[in-house]
ROPA-935006 format. One record per residue: residue in three letters; x, y, z of N, C-alpha, C in turn. Coordinates in steps of 0.05 Angstrom, whole numbers, padded with zeros to 5 digits, always signed. Layout:
REM ROPA-935006
ALAXYZXYZXYZ...
***
This chain:
REM ROPA-935006
MET+00439+01062+01187+00410+01068+01183+00406+01097+01187SER+00391+01110+01169+00384+01138+01172+00356+01142+01182TRP+00353+01163+01198+00328+01169+01210+00318+01196+01200ALA+00292+01199+01197+00280+01224+01189+00259+01232+01209GLU+00258+01257+01216+00238+01267+01236+00211+01267+01222PHE+00190+01260+01238+00163+01258+01228+00154+01282+01211GLY+00159+01306+01221+00151+01330+01206+00166+01334+01180PHE+00190+01324+01179+00206+01326+01154+00193+01309+01132LEU+00180+01287+01140+00166+01270+01121+00138+01279+01115ARG+00125+01290+01135+00097+01299+01132+00094+01323+01114ASP+00112+01343+01117+00108+01368+01102+00109+01365+01072PRO+00128+01351+01060+00129+01350+01031+00105+01335+01019VAL+00094+01316+01033+00071+01301+01022+00044+01314+01029GLU+00046+01335+01045+00023+01352+01051-00001+01336+01062VAL+00004+01321+01083-00017+01306+01097-00017+01315+01127SER-00039+01309+01140-00041+01316+01169-00024+01297+01186ASP-00019+01304+01210-00005+01286+01229-00020+01260+01231SER-00047+01261+01234-00062+01236+01238-00061+01218+01214VAL-00061+01229+01190-00060+01212+01166-00033+01198+01164LEU-00011+01213+01168+00015+01201+01167+00019+01181+01190SER+00009+01188+01213+00012+01170+01236-00002+01143+01231LYS-00025+01143+01219-00039+01118+01212-00023+01102+01192GLN-00013+01115+01172+00003+01101+01151+00029+01090+01164VAL+00042+01105+01181+00066+01095+01194+00059+01071+01211ALA+00037+01071+01225+00029+01048+01242+00025+01023+01225VAL+00013+01026+01201+00010+01003+01183+00037+00993+01173LEU+00054+01011+01166+00081+01003+01156+00098+00991+01178GLU+00095+01001+01202+00109+00990+01225+00099+00961+01231GLU+00073+00958+01230+00062+00931+01235+00071+00911+01214ALA+00075+00921+01190+00084+00903+01168+00114+00899+01169GLY+00128+00912+01187+00157+00909+01189+00173+00925+01170CYS+00161+00945+01157+00174+00961+01137+00187+00986+01148VAL+00177+00996+01171+00187+01021+01183+00194+01016+01212GLU+00215+01028+01221+00222+01028+01250+00216+01056+01261VAL+00206+01057+01285+00197+01082+01297+00213+01086+01323HIS+00223+01110+01327+00237+01117+01352+00223+01142+01362LYS+00214+01141+01387+00202+01165+01400+00220+01175+01422GLY+00222+01201+01423+00239+01213+01443+00231+01242+01447ARG+00249+01258+01458+00244+01286+01463+00268+01303+01454VAL+00262+01326+01445+00282+01347+01440+00274+01370+01458GLY+00289+01373+01480+00281+01392+01501+00256+01380+01514ARG+00235+01396+01514+00210+01387+01526+00190+01377+01505ARG+00198+01379+01480+00179+01372+01458+00183+01342+01450PRO+00160+01328+01448+00162+01301+01439+00169+01300+01409ARG+00184+01281+01401+00192+01278+01373+00190+01248+01365THR+00184+01244+01340+00183+01217+01329+00202+01216+01304TRP+00219+01196+01304+00237+01192+01281+00230+01165+01268LEU+00233+01164+01241+00226+01141+01226+00249+01132+01208SER+00251+01106+01204+00271+01095+01187+00260+01070+01173LEU+00268+01067+01148+00261+01042+01134+00277+01019+01145SER+00263+00997+01150+00277+00973+01159+00289+00959+01134ALA+00304+00938+01138+00316+00923+01116+00293+00913+01098GLU+00272+00903+01110+00249+00894+01094+00236+00917+01079GLY+00233+00940+01092+00222+00964+01080+00238+00973+01055ARG+00265+00971+01058+00282+00978+01035+00278+00958+01012ALA+00275+00933+01018+00271+00913+00997+00244+00917+00984VAL+00223+00923+00999+00196+00928+00988+00197+00952+00970HIS+00211+00973+00979+00213+00998+00964+00228+00993+00937ARG+00249+00977+00938+00264+00971+00914+00247+00955+00894ARG+00232+00935+00904+00214+00920+00886+00192+00938+00874HIS+00182+00956+00890+00161+00974+00880+00172+00992+00857LEU+00196+01003+00861+00209+01020+00841+00214+01003+00815GLU+00223+00979+00818+00228+00961+00795+00202+00957+00780ALA+00180+00952+00794+00154+00948+00781+00146+00973+00766LEU+00149+00996+00778+00142+01022+00765+00159+01026+00740ARG+00185+01020+00742+00203+01023+00718+00194+01004+00696ALA+00186+00980+00703+00177+00961+00683+00151+00971+00669ILE+00133+00982+00684+00108+00993+00673+00115+01016+00654ALA+00133+01034+00663+00141+01057+00647+00155+01048+00621THR+00171+01028+00623+00185+01018+00599+00166+01005+00580ASP+00146+00990+00590+00127+00977+00573+00109+00998+00558TRP+00105+01021+00570+00088+01042+00558+00103+01058+00537SER+00129+01057+00538+00145+01073+00519+00144+01062+00491
***
């Protein structure tokens, strides 16, 4: 399982900490994301990882998008 630091995910999508935090809470509640909180030195850090269910949902979503793109071609 790979983990990504909260800021690593936040920066490319250009959202605030609070927006990403709310979305992560929804995904965690749905069982799609696993959250690990800890510290690096004195600074709190949050790491995120897709769960097995999250990977399956992501795969189905991509398949649906590919089907839409194929139908439009």
